[in-house]
C-alpha positions in Angstrom: 107.3 86.4 108.2 110.7 88.0 108.8 111.4 91.1 110.9 110.6 94.8 110.8 113.7 97.0 110.3 113.1 100.5 111.8 115.4 103.3 111.0 115.3 106.5 113.0 116.3 109.2 110.5 116.9 111.8 113.2 119.2 109.8 115.5 120.7 107.7 112.6 119.9 104.5 114.5 118.2 101.3 113.6 116.6 98.3 115.2 115.1 95.0 114.2 111.9 93.7 115.9 109.7 90.7 115.5 106.5 91.2 113.4 103.8 91.8 116.0 100.6 89.8 116.0 98.6 92.7 114.5 100.7 92.5 111.3 101.1 88.7 111.1 100.4 87.2 107.7 100.6 90.6 105.9 103.0 91.7 103.2 103.2 94.3 100.5 100.3 96.8 100.4 98.5 94.9 103.1 101.3 95.6 105.5 102.2 99.1 104.5 98.5 100.2 104.7 97.9 98.5 108.0 101.1 100.1 109.5 100.2 103.5 108.2 96.7 103.2 109.7 98.0 102.0 113.1 101.2 104.1 113.4 100.7 107.4 111.5 98.4 110.1 112.9 96.0 110.7 110.0 96.0 114.4 110.5 99.8 114.8 110.7 101.7 116.9 108.1 102.9 114.5 105.4 106.4 116.1 105.6 106.5 116.1 109.4 108.3 113.8 111.8 105.1 111.8 112.6 104.7 110.5 109.1 106.5 107.2 108.2 107.8 105.8 104.9 107.4 102.0 104.8 108.7 99.6 102.2 107.4 96.0 102.2 108.0 93.1 99.8 105.0 91.0 98.9 104.0 87.6 100.4 105.4 85.7 97.3 108.4 88.0 96.8 111.8 86.3 97.1 110.4 83.0 96.0 110.7 81.7 92.4 107.1 82.7 91.6 107.0 84.5 88.3 106.4 88.2 88.3 106.5 88.4 92.1 109.2 91.1 92.6 107.1 94.2 93.1 107.8 96.4 96.2 105.1 98.4 98.0 105.9 101.8 99.5 103.4 103.4 101.8 103.0 106.8 103.7 100.6 109.6 104.1 100.7 111.3 100.7 101.9 115.0 100.5 99.9 115.2 97.2 96.5 113.9 98.3 96.7 114.2 102.1 95.4 110.6 102.3 97.0 107.2 102.5 99.2 106.1 99.7 100.7 102.8 98.4 103.0 103.2 95.4 104.4 100.1 93.7 107.5 99.5 91.7 109.7 96.8 90.1 113.5 96.7 90.4 115.7 94.7 92.6 114.8 95.9 96.1 111.7 93.8 96.9 113.4 90.4 96.3 116.6 91.4 98.2 114.6 92.7 101.2 112.6 89.4 101.2 115.8 87.3 101.1 117.3 89.3 104.0 114.2 88.4 106.0 112.9 92.0 106.2 109.1 92.1 106.1 109.2 95.9 106.2 111.7 98.7 106.2 110.3 101.7 108.2 111.8 105.2 108.0 110.8 107.2 111.1 111.2 110.7 112.6 112.9 113.5 110.8 116.4 115.1 111.1 116.8 118.7 112.3 119.9 119.3 110.1 119.9 119.7 106.3 122.5 117.0 105.5 121.3 114.0 103.5 122.2 110.4 104.4 122.1 107.0 102.7 121.1 103.7 104.2 123.1 100.6 103.3 121.5 97.2 104.2 123.3 93.9 103.7 123.3 90.4 105.2 125.2 91.3 108.4 124.9 95.1 108.9 122.8 98.2 108.5 124.5 101.6 108.2 123.3 105.2 108.0 126.1 107.1 106.2 126.5 110.7 104.9 125.3 111.1 101.3 128.2 113.4 100.5 128.5 114.3 96.9 125.3 112.4 96.0 123.4 115.4 97.4 121.8 117.6 94.6 122.6 114.9 92.1 120.1 113.3 89.7 119.1 109.6 90.0 121.3 108.6 87.0 124.4 109.9 88.7 123.4 108.5 92.1 122.8 105.0 90.8 126.0 104.9 88.7 128.1 105.9 91.7 126.4 103.5 94.1 126.8 100.6 91.7 130.4 101.5 91.3 130.9 101.5 95.1 128.7 98.7 96.2 128.7 96.4 93.2 126.5 95.9 90.2 123.0 94.4 90.8 122.7 95.8 94.3 119.2 97.4 94.8 119.1 101.1 94.9 116.1 103.3 95.8 116.9 107.0 95.5 115.4 110.4 95.1 116.5 113.1 92.7 116.3 116.9 93.0 112.5 116.9 93.2 112.5 114.7 96.3 115.3 116.8 97.9 113.0 119.8 97.4 110.0 117.9 98.9 107.9 118.6 95.8 104.5 117.0 95.8 105.1 115.3 92.4 108.3 113.7 93.6 108.9 109.9 93.0 111.3 107.4 94.4 113.2 105.6 91.7 114.6 102.1 91.7 117.6 100.9 89.7 116.4 98.7 86.8 118.3 95.7 85.6 120.9 97.9 84.0 121.4 100.2 87.0 119.3 103.1 85.5 116.4 104.8 87.3 113.8 103.3 84.9 111.5 102.0 87.7 109.6 104.4 89.9 107.4 104.5 92.9 105.7 107.3 91.0 102.4 108.4 92.4 101.5 110.3 95.4 104.6 112.3 96.1 106.4 109.7 98.3 109.7 111.0 97.1 109.0 114.1 99.1 108.5 112.0 102.2 111.9 110.4 101.6 113.3 113.9 101.1 111.8 115.2 104.3 113.6 112.4 106.2 116.8 113.5 104.5 117.4 110.0 103.0 119.0 110.4 99.5 119.2 106.7 98.8 118.8 103.2 100.1 121.2 100.4 99.0 120.2 96.7 99.6 122.7 93.9 99.0 121.5 90.3 99.7 124.9 88.7 99.0 125.3 85.8 101.4 121.6 85.7 102.4 119.9 82.3 102.3 117.1 81.5 99.9 113.6 82.0 101.2 112.1 78.9 102.7 109.5 77.0 100.7 107.5 74.7 102.9 106.4 72.4 100.1 108.9 72.7 97.3 107.3 70.2 94.9 103.8 71.7 95.2 105.3 75.2 94.7 107.2 74.1 91.6 104.1 72.5 90.1 102.0 75.6 90.8 104.6 78.0 89.5 104.9 76.0 86.2 101.2 76.4 85.7 101.5 80.0 86.6 104.3 80.7 84.0 102.4 78.8 81.3 99.3 80.9 82.1 101.1 84.2 81.8 103.0 83.3 78.6 100.0 81.9 76.8 97.6 84.9 77.3 97.5 87.2 74.2 98.0 90.3 76.3 100.7 89.2 78.8 102.3 86.7 76.4 102.2 88.6 73.1 101.0 92.2 73.1 103.0 93.5 76.1 106.3 91.8 75.2 106.1 93.0 71.6 105.2 96.6 72.1 105.3 97.3 75.8 102.5 99.1 77.6 102.4 101.6 74.7 100.6 98.9 72.7 97.5 100.6 74.3 98.0 103.9 72.4 96.3 102.8 69.2 93.8 100.6 71.1 92.6 103.3 73.5 92.6 106.0 70.8 90.5 103.8 68.5 88.1 103.2 71.4 87.7 107.0 71.7 89.0 107.1 75.3 92.5 108.6 74.7 92.3 112.0 76.5 93.5 114.7 74.2 94.4 118.4 74.9 93.5 118.2 78.6 90.5 115.8 78.2 88.7 117.7 75.4 88.4 114.7 73.1 89.0 111.0 73.0 91.1 110.7 69.8 94.5 112.2 69.1 95.2 112.8 65.3 98.9 112.0 65.8 98.3 108.8 67.9 100.1 106.7 65.3 103.3 108.8 65.7 103.5 108.0 69.4 102.1 104.5 69.3 103.7 101.3 70.7 104.1 100.1 67.1 106.1 103.3 66.2 108.1 103.1 69.3 109.1 99.4 68.7 110.0 100.3 65.1 112.3 103.1 66.3 113.9 101.0 69.0 114.8 98.3 66.5 116.1 100.8 64.0 118.3 102.6 66.6 119.6 99.5 68.4 117.6 99.7 71.6 115.9 96.9 73.5 112.2 96.2 72.7 111.5 93.9 75.6 113.0 93.4 79.1 111.7 92.7 82.6 111.3 95.3 85.3 112.6 92.8 87.9 114.4 89.4 88.0 111.9 86.6 87.4 109.5 88.6 85.1 108.2 86.6 82.2 106.0 89.3 80.7 108.9 91.7 80.0 107.0 94.8 78.9 109.8 97.2 79.7 112.3 98.6 77.1 115.3 100.7 76.3 114.8 103.6 73.9 117.6 105.3 72.0 117.8 108.7 70.3 118.1 109.3 66.6 121.9 109.0 66.9 121.6 105.6 68.4 122.6 106.7 72.0 120.7 105.7 75.1 117.9 108.1 76.0 115.5 106.5 78.4 114.2 103.1 79.7 110.9 101.9 81.0 109.1 104.1 78.4 105.4 103.5 79.3 102.0 104.1 77.9 100.9 106.5 80.7 104.1 108.6 80.2 103.6 108.7 76.4 100.0 109.8 76.8 100.7 112.4 79.6 103.5 114.2 77.7 101.9 113.4 74.3 98.2 113.5 73.6 97.4 115.4 76.8 99.8 118.2 75.8 99.4 117.6 72.0 103.2 117.0 71.7 103.6 114.6 68.8 107.4 114.0 68.6 108.2 110.8 70.4 111.8 111.8 71.0 110.7 114.9 72.9 108.4 112.7 75.0 111.3 110.3 75.6 113.4 113.2 76.8 110.7 114.3 79.2 110.5 110.8 80.5 114.3 110.8 81.1 114.1 114.1 83.0 111.4 112.7 85.2 113.5 109.6 86.0 116.6 111.7 86.6 114.9 114.4 88.8 112.6 111.8 90.4 109.2 112.9 89.3 105.9 111.1 88.6 105.5 111.2 84.8 101.7 111.2 85.0 101.5 114.1 87.4 104.2 116.0 85.5 102.6 115.4 82.1 99.2 116.6 83.3 100.8 119.6 85.1 102.6 120.6 81.8 99.2 120.4 80.1 97.8 122.7 82.8 100.8 125.1 82.2 99.8 125.1 78.5 96.2 125.7 79.5 97.3 128.7 81.5 99.5 130.2 78.8 102.8 129.5 80.4 104.1 127.6 77.3 102.4 126.9 73.9 100.3 123.8 73.3 102.2 121.0 71.6 105.7 122.6 72.1 107.9 119.8 73.1 111.1 121.9 73.4 109.3 124.4 75.7 108.0 121.5 77.8 111.6 120.1 78.1 112.9 123.5 79.1 110.1 124.0 81.7 110.6 120.6 83.3 114.4 121.1 83.4 113.7 123.9 85.9 113.1 121.3 88.5 116.7 120.1 88.3 117.9 123.7 88.5 116.0 124.2 91.8 114.3 127.2 90.0 111.0 128.8 91.0 109.2 127.6 87.8 110.4 124.1 88.7 108.8 124.3 92.1 105.5 125.2 90.5 105.5 122.3 88.0 107.1 119.9 90.4 104.3 120.4 92.9 101.8 118.9 90.5 98.6 119.7 88.6 96.6 121.4 91.3 99.5 123.6 92.4 100.3 124.6 88.8 96.6 125.3 88.1 96.2 127.5 91.2 99.4 129.4 90.3 98.1 130.1 86.8 94.5 130.7 87.6 93.3 127.6 85.6 90.0 126.0 86.6 90.2 122.9 84.2 92.3 120.6 86.4 91.7 116.8 85.9 92.3 115.4 89.4 90.6 113.4 92.2 91.9 114.0 95.7 94.4 116.3 94.1 96.1 113.5 92.1 96.1 113.8 88.3 93.9 111.5 86.2 95.8 108.9 84.0 95.4 108.0 80.4 91.8 106.9 80.0 88.9 109.3 79.9 86.3 108.4 82.5 83.4 109.3 80.3 84.2 106.7 77.7 85.9 104.2 80.0 83.5 104.3 82.9 84.9 101.3 84.8 88.2 103.2 85.2 86.2 106.4 86.0 84.6 104.7 89.0 88.0 103.6 90.2 89.4 107.2 89.8 86.6 108.5 91.9 86.4 105.9 94.7 89.9 104.5 95.3 91.4 105.8 98.5 94.6 106.5 96.5 93.3 109.5 94.4 92.9 109.2 90.7 94.7 105.9 89.9 94.2 103.5 87.1 96.2 100.7 88.6 93.8 100.5 91.7 91.1 98.9 89.6 91.9 98.6 85.9 88.5 98.6 84.3 90.1 98.9 80.9 90.2 95.1 81.0 86.4 94.6 80.3 85.7 98.1 79.0 88.2 98.1 76.1 90.3 94.8 76.0 87.4 92.3 76.5 89.5 90.6 79.2 87.4 89.0 81.9 84.2 89.6 79.9 82.9 92.7 78.1 81.2 95.7 79.8 80.1 98.7 77.7 82.6 101.5 78.5 80.2 104.2 77.6 77.3 103.1 79.8 76.8 102.9 83.5 75.6 99.4 83.7 78.0 96.9 85.3 80.8 99.4 85.8 80.5 99.9 89.6 80.6 96.2 90.1 83.6 95.9 87.7 85.5 98.6 89.6 84.7 97.0 93.0 85.8 93.6 92.0 89.0 94.8 90.4 89.9 97.1 93.4 89.5 94.1 95.7 91.6 91.8 93.5 94.3 94.5 92.9 94.8 95.1 96.6 95.4 91.4 97.1 97.7 91.2 94.1 99.7 94.1 95.6 99.9 92.3 98.9 101.4 89.2 97.2 104.1 91.3 95.5 102.7 90.4 92.0 102.8 92.5 88.9 99.4 94.1 88.0 99.6 92.7 84.5 99.1 89.1 85.8 95.5 90.2 86.0 94.9 89.7 82.3 95.7 86.0 82.7 93.8 85.4 85.9 90.7 87.2 84.6 90.5 84.9 81.6 91.5 81.6 83.4 89.4 80.2 86.2 92.5 78.4 87.5 94.3 81.8 87.9 93.4 82.7 91.5 93.6 79.1 92.7 97.1 78.9 91.3 98.2 82.0 93.3 96.6 80.4 96.4 98.5 77.2 95.7 101.8 79.1 95.6 101.0 80.9 98.8 100.0 77.6 100.5 103.1 75.9 99.3 105.3 78.8 100.3 104.0 79.1 103.9 102.4 75.7 104.6 98.9 77.2 104.8 95.5 76.1 103.7 94.1 79.3 102.2 91.2 79.4 99.8 90.3 81.9 97.1 87.8 83.4 99.6 90.7 84.3 101.9 92.3 86.3 99.1 89.0 88.2 98.6 88.8 88.9 102.3 92.4 90.1 102.3 91.7 92.6 99.5 88.6 93.9 101.3 90.5 94.3 104.5 93.2 96.4 102.8 90.7 98.7 101.3 88.8 99.1 104.6 92.1 100.0 106.3 92.8 102.6 103.6 89.3 104.0 103.8 89.5 104.3 107.6 92.8 106.2 107.4 91.3 108.7 104.9 88.2 109.1 107.1 90.4 110.0 110.0 92.3 112.4 107.8 89.0 114.2 107.0 87.9 112.7 103.7 84.2 112.1 103.1 82.1 110.8 100.3 82.2 114.3 98.7 85.9 113.5 97.9 84.9 110.4 95.9 83.8 112.1 92.7 85.2 113.6 89.5 85.7 117.4 88.9 83.0 119.3 87.1 84.9 119.5 83.9 83.8 115.9 83.2 80.1 117.1 83.0 81.0 118.2 79.5 80.0 116.0 76.5 83.0 114.1 75.3 83.6 113.3 71.6 83.7 111.1 69.6 81.0 109.1 71.5 79.4 112.2 73.0 79.5 110.6 76.5 79.2 112.4 79.9 80.1 111.4 83.4 76.7 110.5 84.8 77.3 108.6 88.1 75.7 110.2 91.2 77.5 110.4 94.6 75.0 107.9 96.0 75.8 105.4 93.2 79.6 105.8 93.7 79.3 105.4 97.5 78.3 101.8 97.0 81.5 100.9 95.2 83.6 100.1 98.3 80.9 99.2 100.8 81.6 95.8 102.2 
C-alpha cells in the first residue's frame, strides 16, 4: 500500500513511515477521511497547527485502469467547520502512486510569514523557499515551475486567495497543458494550504517503477471491459466528450431545475447563450479544444480549452457548474464574461461555485447590479489585489451575505448550493442536506435518475424514492472516490450490471484480493460513518442536515417546494 510521507511545515522536515494497520487497505477519500477523524481534533481551528492537509491517490490510481487518476485532498474545512474531501484531476495522483506514496500529510504550521514549496521526486523530498512565487497567481506559478522542473511534472498550488486564507480558496492542479484548469475547489482547502505557508507542491515520478499488478492478464481483461463500457454509454461516450459538462445547461434548464437569479426560478431565458452547444460552437470557431482529459488515461475527455473572440487562450476546464454559478445564478448571459470569471478563479485559486453564488449574493445586496458581467469581473479581481472587497467575496456566500445584510443565502453547512434546484431535483436536494461535506452535488448525484434517466427514473419533483436514491449514490460515490475513479464513470455503472463487478475485478487483479461488490458497499458506508463521526465531534447535529428556509418558497415552473422533514432526512445515512 506504499508509505505515508509526513511533512512538518513548521520545521521544514519530512519523514516516511509504513502505513499502520488502522489505515491498511484504504486509499483516496477512504484514507483522507479516516486520517482526519483519527489525527485531527474535531474542534480545532481549521487554520491552526492541529489541522492537517492530506493528499491521497485512489486504490486504482497509478495502474492502467481508465479514469483512475483522481486525487483526494482532506482536512477540516475552514468554510464548513466540518470534514472535507475535495477531489481533482491532474497529474499528481498518478505520480504519487507511482512513487509509492499512499498519502502526503502536511502538518503543523510555521510561525514566520515566508512561503515554501515542496518538491518530491523518486529519490528526494525538499522543502524550499517559494521566493518570487509568493503573491503570484496560479498561471505564473505553474509556468515557472514547469520551466524549472520540466514539463509534465505535477503541480498543486495556491493563488492569492489561498495565501490570504480565504474560505473560498481552492488548490489548483496543473492540467495536461500546465495550466491551473483542475481544482480541489470546494470547502476552502486552499486556505489550509495557505495557513501552512505552502505555496506549491511539485511531484516528479521520473525513474519510479510502474505500480505492481498482481495478476496482469486479469487486470488487462477487466480494464478492456471497463473502457468499452465507458465509451459505449451515451453520456460518458457521447454527450460529455462532445459538449463537456455544459451539455447539462439545456437539459437541466428544460427540466425546470436550473436555478436562476439566486434560486427564484428554474429556467433562465438566456440558457441557450451559455449552453454546452453554444460553447462548443465558439470553441470550434475560435480554434480552441472541444475535448480533452483532465488526467492521463481519461477516456471520457469532458474538459476543454476556450479561446476569446480574438482566438487567444482564455480558460480551460470550463464546466457546467461554473457556467451556471456565474451565469444563470447572477443572470450574466455573456459566455466570454463567464469564461473570464472562470479564469480569474483558476488564477487566484477560488472555488467557482462558491464565488459565483457569492457574487449573486453581492448582487442581491446591491453591491453590483444583477447581470453585469463587467462589474462581476471587477469585483472578483479585488481578490488578486488583496483588497478589502476581495476579502469579502473570497470568504464565500455566507460571509458576503452577512457583510451586506442579505438573508437569502443558499447554503448548507455554510457551503453554497450547486447548479440544481433541490425543489425540482429532490434527489440532489437530499444529498445537499445530508452529506457530511455541506451542499455538494458530487457527493450523491441524484441528477442521474431525476433528470437523465440513468440507473432508472425517479420523479424529481416528488419525495418518493429520493431519499433511497441519495443514500445509494452517496455510498457508491464514497467508494468511487476511494478507488481514485472519476465521478462520471457512475453513468456507465448505473446502467450496466457488470459495472461494479468490473471495478472489483480490477481491484482484485491489482492487489491479489478476493473482494466482492458487497465489500465495496461496506467501504462506502464506512467512509460516510467516519465523516459523520468527525462532524458529530465538531458539534454538528441533525439540525445542520437541512436546507435554508428560502427553499420553503414555491418554485416555478413546476411550483414545487422543499417538503422533506428533519425526521425523513435523518434516515438517509443511517446504516
